[in-house]
N, C-alpha and C positions, 0 to 999 in steps of 0.2 A: 504493500500500500504506500510505503514511504517514497518509492521510486517513481510513482506515476506522475506526480506533479511537483514542481519545485515549490518549496515553502516561501511564504512572503518574507522578504529581507528584513522588514521591521520586526516580524515575529522572531526571526532568528537572532536579531540583535537583542530583543527582550530576553530570550533564553540565555544569552551570554551574560546579561546583567544579573539575572537570577542566579546563575552559577557562580558569578563573582561574589555575590552575597553569601551563598552557601560556603564557599571556600574561606571567605574572610571572617564571617561572623560565627559560623558553626564548625569550622575546621573540617569540612567534608573531605574525605579522601579522594584521590584521583579516580579510583574505580567507581566510587559513588557518583562523582561528577560526570564521568563518561556515560554511566547508565541513565542519569537524568537527561543528558544531552541527546542521547539516542532516542529515548521515549518521547521527549518533547518535540524533537525534530520530526518524528513520525506523526505526532498529533498536528503539528503545524502544516505538514504536507497534506494531511486529510482535510483540514479546515480550508486550506487554500483551494482544494478541489471544490469545496462547497461555497466558494466566494465569500469566505468568512475569515476574520482575524481574531486573535486572542482577545483584543480589547472589546470586541462586540459579541462575545459568546453569550448564549442563553442556555438555561438548563436543557432546553430541547436539543440544542446543538450538541451538548455533552452526551445526552442520552443516545442521540443518533450515532455519535462516534463509538460509544460502547456497543451498540447493536451491530455496527459494521465490523468491529473487531470480532464479535461472536460469530457473525456470518462468515468471516474469513477463516474461522476454525481456530482462533487463538485460544489457548488454555485459560481457564479461569484465573490462575495465578498470574499469568501475563497481563490479562485485562485489569486485574486488581492493581498490579504494579503501575501500569500506564495511567490509570485513573489517579492513583496516589501522586504520581509526578505532576499531572495536570492540576490536581487540587493544591499542591504546594505552590505551583506557579501562580495560581489565581489568588491565593492568600497573600503572596508577595505583592501582587498587583494592587490588592485592596490596601495593604499597609503603605504602599508607596502612593496611594491615592490616584492610581491610574484608572481604576474602575470603582464604582460605588458599592456594588454588590457582587458576591462570589457566585458565579454560575454553577459551581459544583456543589454548593450547599444543599444538603438534603438528598443528594443522589447516592444511593446505596450501591456499592460495588458488588461484583459477583463473589459468592462465598467460595473460599478456597478449601478444598479438602485437605486437612492436615495429615500428612503422611508421617508414619513413624520413621524415625531416622534409622539408617543402617548403622549397625554397630558391630563390635567384635566381642567375643567372650574373653574371659581372663586368660584362658589357656592359649588362645590365639595370640593375644598380646604378648604373653610370655615367650611364645615361639618366635614371634617377630623380633622382640628385643634381644633374645639370646642369639638369634641368627645375625643380627647387626653387630653384636659384641664379638661373635666368632669370626666374622669377616675381618676384623681388625688384627687378628693374630697372624695372618699369613701375608700381610702387606707391608711395604716399606715406602719411604719417600712420599711423593704426592698421593699415591694410591692409599697409603696409610692415613694421611690427613683426611682424604675424602671419606674413607670408611669411618674414621673417628667422628667426622662431622655428621655423618648420617646417624650414627649411634647417638650422638649428643642431641641432635634434633629430635629424634624419637623419644628419648628419655625426657627431655624438657616438655615436649608436646603432651605426653601421657601424664606427666607430673602436674601440668598446669592447665591443660585444656585451651591453650592459646589458639586464636584464629591463625591460619597458616600465614596470612599476610602480616600479622603481628610478629610471628615467630621468625620468619626469614629476614625481616627488617629490624630486628633487635639491634639497638646501638650498643657500642662497647660500654657506654656509661652505666648500663644495668649491672655491671660487675662491681660498681662502687657500693660501699656501705655493707650492710649485713648480707653475707653470702647465702643466707637461708631464704631470702625473698628477693624478688625482682619487682621493680616499679615499671609497669607496662602502660604505654599510651595507646588507647584503643580508639574506637569510633568516636568522631566528634572531638578528639583531643582529650577525652576523659581518661584520667589515670587510675590505675588500681594496683594493689599489691597482690602478687601471686607467689605462693610458697614453692620452694624447690626441695625435693626430697633428697636423701643421701645418694641414691643412684644417679639422679640427674646432676648433682654437684660433682660426683666423681667423673662422670662422662664428660662434663664440661671442662674439668681440669685436665683430663687426658687430651682432649681435643686442642685446648689452648697451648699446652706444653709442646705438642707435636707441630702445631701450625707455626709457632714462633721459633722453631728450631732452624738455625741458618742453613743446615744441611738440606732442608727441604726446598730451598729456593723460593719461599713464598713471601719474602719481604715486600714486593710491590703490592700484594693484595692484602697482607695483614695490616700494613700501616694505613688503615682507613678508619672511619668512624663506625664501621659495621662489625657486629659480632661474627657474622657469617659472610665475609666478603667474597666477591667473585668478579669476573671481568665483564659482567653484564652492564647494560646501559645504566641501570640503577646503582651499580656498585656493590650490590649484595645478591645473595643467592635468590633465584627467582622461584616463585611458587610452582611453575611448570617443571623446573628441573628437580625440585624436591619431590614432587608427586611422581615423576618418572623414576627417580632413584628408589622411592618407596615401593613402587609397583614391581620393579625388578627384584628388590629384596624379598618381597612377599612371595613372588613366584619361585625364587630360589629356595625359600623356606617351606615350599609345599603348600602354600596358602593360595586362595583365589585372588590373584592380582587385580582382577576386574572389579572386585567389590571392596578393595582396601585403598583408602586415600587418606591424606592428612585430616580431612573433615570427618571421616569415619572414626579416626583415632580420637579426635576431639569429642565425638559422641560417646565413645567408649569411656573416656575419662569421666564424663558426667553420669553415664549410666551406672558405672561401677561404684561411684561415690554414693549414689542414691541407693543402690542395692546393698551397700554396707551401712545404711542408716543415716546418711547425711540429709539434712532438710533442704527443701527446694530453694529457699531464699539464699542459703549459703552457696549452693551450686550456681545460682544465678549471679551472685556477686563474683564468683571465680571466673565464670565464663565471660561476664562483662556485656551482655546484651542490654538493650535500652530499657526493657521492662520484663516483668515476671512472666508474661504470656509467652515470650519466646522460649522460655525454659519449660513450659508446661507440657511440651511434647514428650518430656521425659517421665511424665507421670505414669506412663504405661509400665515402667519399671517398678514403681511403687505398687501399682495395682497387682502386678504379677507376684510381687513379694508377699503382699497381704493375702492374696488368694492361696498361695502355697502355705502360708502360715496357718490359715484356717483349715486347709485340707490335711495338714500334717498333725495338727494339735487339737482340733475340735472333735469331741467325742461323737457328735452327731454326724459329722462328715465321714468318720470311719465306719459308723453303723450303716449309713446310706450306701457306702461303697461295698460293704459286705453283702447287703441285700441285693445289690446290683449283680454281684457275682452269682 
């Protein structure tokens, strides 16, 4: 739909002004800005086809836009995201007194089916971490540093539940202060403390000692602001490279590489905490999402644990099972 008609230049300029506000006032990450730009440019293209501009939108125009998205076969989650982007833009226009009323007000977006997150059981995580540790034993030089880096990344990810973008872009300044915790800057520039367990600290120490060894010829990359430097454009390890290394490790360990990713390991961190009795609010604070609803996808773990508790310990549950036999 976006490619059929060029968007109005004034609308594109408005989008850029909105994105500048998000970056300056809310500290929006580059990935967030790119997503907003893509969705809003698509909306601008659609409204240009309808001979309409953002400044003149009506609720009927917005509803028509959503109907068209649905007719084009876009998923409910995609339609909800596009509406959210448009809603944020319209609120910006109201605050800047470009329009007097918000045309998205009162419009309900499509309901998204909340899917349970893919996760890993504790045995699978143990196999993965052990495999990463074993790979370090048979390597030297640069290959050893890469193996130690991957092991360190996995230990920190499973110990903290960091987003992959937060993990690969950790600055070296997180090493200052108490070695038992790291101060991480997440979405919107919000900072939070995340604890490091002993395994993560040991893996980090081994990685740093090897990376700083002059014999490994890594001085050009180590002398940067990043904890996991690389020769990429960003200067640090990319999410894509980490995901690729993790997939290869999983396959080598006899696990399903297609279902294991950094995001899945983050889910495993949260699920295993809840399964061991952690409360939802604590897990939410460790993960760092904007609100508790983001973490409620993990309540399935709590439900399963309570269900098993009743089945294993309630006398009536055992009686019912015996009668069923």
